[in-house]
C-alpha positions as CSV (number, residue, x, y, z in Angstrom):
1,M,24.5,-4.5,2.6
2,S,21.0,-3.5,1.8
3,N,20.3,0.2,-0.5
4,S,18.0,2.1,1.2
5,N,17.4,3.8,-1.7
6,V,15.9,1.5,-3.9
7,L,12.3,1.3,-3.7
8,Y,11.0,-2.5,-5.0
9,Q,7.6,-3.2,-6.6
10,H,6.2,-6.4,-7.8
11,G,3.7,-6.4,-10.1
12,T,1.6,-3.1,-10.7
13,L,-2.1,-1.7,-10.0
14,A,-2.8,-1.9,-13.3
15,L,-2.7,-5.5,-13.6
16,L,-5.4,-6.0,-11.1
17,V,-7.8,-3.9,-13.2
18,P,-8.8,-6.5,-15.1
19,G,-8.3,-9.4,-12.4
20,L,-5.0,-10.9,-13.0
21,L,-5.0,-11.5,-9.2
22,D,-2.8,-14.6,-8.9
23,G,-0.1,-14.5,-6.1
24,T,2.9,-14.5,-8.3
25,L,5.4,-13.7,-5.3
26,S,6.0,-15.0,-1.8
27,M,6.3,-13.1,1.4
28,K,9.8,-14.6,1.9
29,E,11.0,-12.8,-1.6
30,L,9.0,-9.9,-0.8
31,L,11.1,-9.4,2.6
32,S,14.6,-10.2,0.7
33,H,13.7,-6.6,-0.9
34,G,12.9,-4.8,2.5
35,D,11.9,-4.7,6.1
36,T,8.9,-1.9,5.3
37,G,6.2,-2.1,3.0
38,I,2.6,-2.9,1.9
39,G,0.6,-5.2,-0.6
40,T,-2.3,-7.3,-0.9
41,G,-2.5,-11.0,-1.4
42,E,-4.1,-13.6,-4.0
43,G,-7.4,-12.5,-4.5
44,L,-7.0,-9.1,-3.0
45,D,-6.7,-11.0,0.1
46,G,-6.8,-8.5,2.4
47,E,-4.5,-5.2,3.0
48,L,-0.8,-5.9,4.3
49,I,1.8,-3.4,5.8
50,I,5.1,-4.9,6.8
51,L,7.1,-3.2,9.9
52,D,10.4,-3.7,11.5
53,G,10.1,-6.9,8.9
54,T,7.2,-8.2,10.3
55,P,4.1,-8.8,7.8
56,Y,0.5,-8.1,9.0
57,Q,-2.6,-8.5,7.2
58,V,-5.7,-7.0,7.5
59,D,-8.7,-9.1,6.7
60,S,-11.8,-8.7,5.3
61,N,-13.1,-9.2,9.1
62,G,-11.0,-6.6,10.5
63,K,-8.9,-9.2,12.1
64,V,-4.9,-8.7,11.9
65,N,-3.1,-11.7,11.3
66,L,0.7,-12.3,11.1
67,V,1.2,-14.0,7.5
68,D,3.9,-16.7,6.9
69,S,6.8,-16.9,4.2
70,E,4.8,-18.4,1.7
71,F,1.8,-16.2,1.6
72,A,1.5,-15.1,-2.2
73,L,1.0,-11.6,-3.4
74,P,0.3,-9.8,-6.7
75,F,1.1,-6.7,-5.7
76,A,3.5,-5.6,-3.2
77,N,5.8,-2.8,-2.5
78,S,8.9,-2.7,-0.1
79,H,12.0,-1.0,0.8
80,F,14.8,-1.0,4.0
81,A,13.6,1.3,6.1
82,D,15.8,4.5,6.7
83,Y,13.4,7.4,7.9
84,A,14.6,10.8,8.7
85,E,12.2,12.9,11.1
86,M,10.6,15.4,8.5
87,L,7.8,17.4,10.5
88,E,6.0,17.1,14.3
89,V,2.6,17.7,13.7
90,E,-0.7,18.3,16.2
91,D,-4.2,17.7,15.1
92,I,-3.7,18.8,11.6
93,K,-6.4,17.9,8.9
94,R,-5.4,14.9,6.1
95,D,-5.2,18.0,3.4
96,E,-3.2,19.9,5.2
97,L,-0.7,17.4,6.1
98,Q,-0.4,16.6,2.8
99,K,0.3,19.9,1.4
100,Q,3.1,19.8,3.9
101,I,4.5,17.1,3.5
102,S,4.8,17.5,-0.5
103,E,6.1,21.3,0.1
104,A,8.9,19.4,2.6
105,A,9.8,16.6,0.5
106,A,10.1,18.6,-2.6
107,S,9.9,15.5,-4.3
108,D,6.9,15.2,-6.4
109,N,9.0,13.3,-9.8
110,T,10.4,10.7,-7.7
111,F,8.7,7.9,-5.3
112,Y,9.2,8.0,-1.4
113,S,7.9,7.0,1.3
114,V,6.2,8.6,4.7
115,K,6.0,7.3,8.0
116,I,3.9,8.8,10.6
117,T,3.3,7.6,14.2
118,G,1.1,9.2,16.3
119,T,-2.6,9.4,17.1
120,F,-5.2,9.4,14.2
121,K,-8.5,10.7,14.4
122,N,-11.9,9.2,12.8
123,M,-9.4,6.9,11.2
124,K,-11.5,5.0,8.1
125,T,-9.6,1.9,6.4
126,R,-10.8,-0.7,4.0
127,A,-10.1,-4.3,3.5
128,V,-11.3,-6.7,0.8
129,Q,-12.7,-9.8,0.9
130,K,-10.6,-12.6,-0.7
131,S,-11.8,-13.7,-4.1
132,S,-11.2,-16.8,-6.2
133,K,-11.0,-17.9,-9.6
134,P,-12.8,-16.8,-12.0
135,Y,-11.6,-13.5,-10.7
136,K,-13.6,-10.6,-11.3
137,S,-12.3,-7.2,-12.4
138,L,-10.8,-4.8,-9.3
139,A,-13.7,-2.7,-9.6
140,E,-16.3,-5.5,-9.0
141,T,-13.7,-7.0,-6.5
142,A,-13.3,-4.1,-4.8
143,E,-17.4,-3.6,-4.1
144,N,-17.0,-6.7,-1.8
145,Q,-15.0,-4.5,0.9
146,S,-15.5,-4.3,4.6
147,I,-15.1,-0.8,5.9
148,F,-13.5,0.1,9.5
149,N,-13.9,3.0,11.7
150,K,-12.0,4.3,14.8
151,D,-12.8,7.7,16.5
152,S,-9.1,7.8,17.9
153,V,-6.3,5.4,17.6
154,K,-2.9,5.3,17.9
155,G,-0.8,3.7,15.3
156,T,1.7,3.9,12.1
157,L,0.6,5.4,8.8
158,L,2.7,3.7,6.1
159,S,2.7,5.9,2.8
160,Y,4.0,5.3,-1.0
161,Y,4.3,8.5,-3.0
162,S,4.8,7.6,-6.4
163,P,4.8,10.6,-9.3
164,Q,2.2,11.2,-11.4
165,I,4.3,9.8,-14.6
166,F,4.1,6.2,-12.8
167,D,0.1,6.5,-12.7
168,G,-1.0,3.1,-13.7
169,A,2.2,1.1,-12.7
170,A,1.1,2.5,-9.2
171,V,-1.1,4.8,-8.1
172,G,-0.1,8.5,-8.9
173,G,0.1,10.3,-5.3
174,F,0.2,8.9,-1.9
175,H,-1.1,5.2,-1.5
176,S,-1.5,4.4,2.4
177,H,-1.8,1.3,4.7
178,F,-2.4,1.8,8.3
179,M,-1.8,-0.6,11.8
180,S,-2.5,0.1,15.4
181,D,0.2,0.1,18.1
182,E,-2.2,-2.8,19.8
183,H,-2.3,-4.7,16.5
184,D,-5.8,-4.9,16.3
185,F,-7.2,-2.2,13.5
186,G,-5.7,-1.2,10.1
187,G,-6.0,-2.0,6.6
188,H,-6.0,0.4,3.4
189,I,-6.4,3.9,4.2
190,L,-9.5,5.6,2.5
191,D,-9.4,8.9,5.1
192,F,-8.8,10.5,8.4
193,A,-9.8,13.5,10.1
194,S,-6.2,14.3,11.9
195,V,-3.3,13.4,13.1
196,T,-1.2,14.3,15.9
197,G,2.3,12.6,15.5
198,V,5.8,12.5,14.1
199,V,5.9,12.3,10.5
200,S,9.3,10.9,8.9
201,F,10.5,10.8,5.6
202,Q,12.3,8.4,3.0
203,Q,13.5,9.3,-0.5
204,F,14.4,6.8,-3.6
205,D,16.1,7.4,-6.3
206,S,15.6,3.9,-8.1
207,L,12.4,1.7,-8.4
208,E,13.4,-1.9,-8.8
209,Q,10.2,-3.1,-11.0
210,H,9.4,-6.9,-10.9
211,L,7.0,-8.7,-13.3
212,P,5.4,-11.9,-13.0
213,T,6.6,-13.2,-16.6
214,D,6.3,-16.9,-15.2
215,N,2.4,-16.1,-14.9
216,K,0.5,-17.1,-18.4
217,A,-2.5,-14.9,-17.4
218,Y,-0.5,-11.9,-17.1
219,M,1.7,-12.7,-20.0
220,Q,-1.0,-13.1,-22.7
221,H,-3.4,-10.1,-21.5
222,D,-4.3,-7.6,-23.5
223,F,-4.2,-3.9,-21.3
224,S,-5.2,-1.9,-24.3
225,Q,-9.0,-2.5,-23.6
226,D,-9.1,-1.6,-20.0
227,N,-10.0,1.5,-18.5
228,I,-6.6,1.4,-16.0
229,L,-6.6,4.8,-14.6
230,E,-10.3,5.3,-13.9
231,A,-10.9,1.5,-12.1
232,I,-7.2,2.5,-9.9
233,H,-8.5,5.8,-8.5
234,G,-12.2,4.4,-8.0
235,A,-10.8,1.3,-6.0
236,E,-8.0,3.1,-4.3
237,G,-10.5,5.9,-3.2
C-alpha cells in the first residue's frame, strides 16, 4: 500500500549548483515512489510535472512531451496524491494566495504539497535548454532558459513547500510547476498575476531523501566551495 504521508526526493537542489547534472534516477523508479511530482531531466533538460501518474516534460521550445520510463533525472520530488480541498479562491493575487495558504496550512516546519486547479492570469513559466558534458554551473545553465507567457490559461499548479531548515536540500518555501489542461503550455512557474479556482493541500510527516551514491562526480564533489543558497534562489526565481 502506498504511503501518502511520505515525500520522496531524489538528489538535492544543492547538487545542481556546481553542475552535477547527470541523470541518476529513471522515471520508472521515480513513479514507483509517487503518482504526482516535479523535477528536471539530465543536463537540466526541461521542466517536469507528473499528474495522475503521467509524466510531462516542458522543453526549452515550450513543447509538452510525454517522457518514457528510461528518462533520467538528477533531481525530482514525487508522492502519492491524497489531497484535501483547502480553499476556493477568486481572482486572488499570488502574494495574497501564498499568505492564505501558509495561514491555513499552519505547517511552516514540515513539508507539504499544494495543488491548484483553475484559471490563471498572466502566467509566466520557464524551461531550461538541455546542456551536455562538461556541465556548467546551475547559474550559467539557467541563463539558457526560455520564458513563456499566457494572458489566461486553465490548468494545474503543483507546488511543494519545504521548511527553511531544509533550504539547500530543497528550496525553502514553495517550488511550483504548471501544466495547462490542454497539455500545450507549462513549466517552472516564475510568476502569475492571479488565479480563480480550488486549492488542495497534502501534508507530509516524512521525507525520504535519496542520494546518487553510484555517481562518482557527486560522491567526490566538495560542496564547501559552492555558494549554494545564493545560486539556488537566483536560479529558482
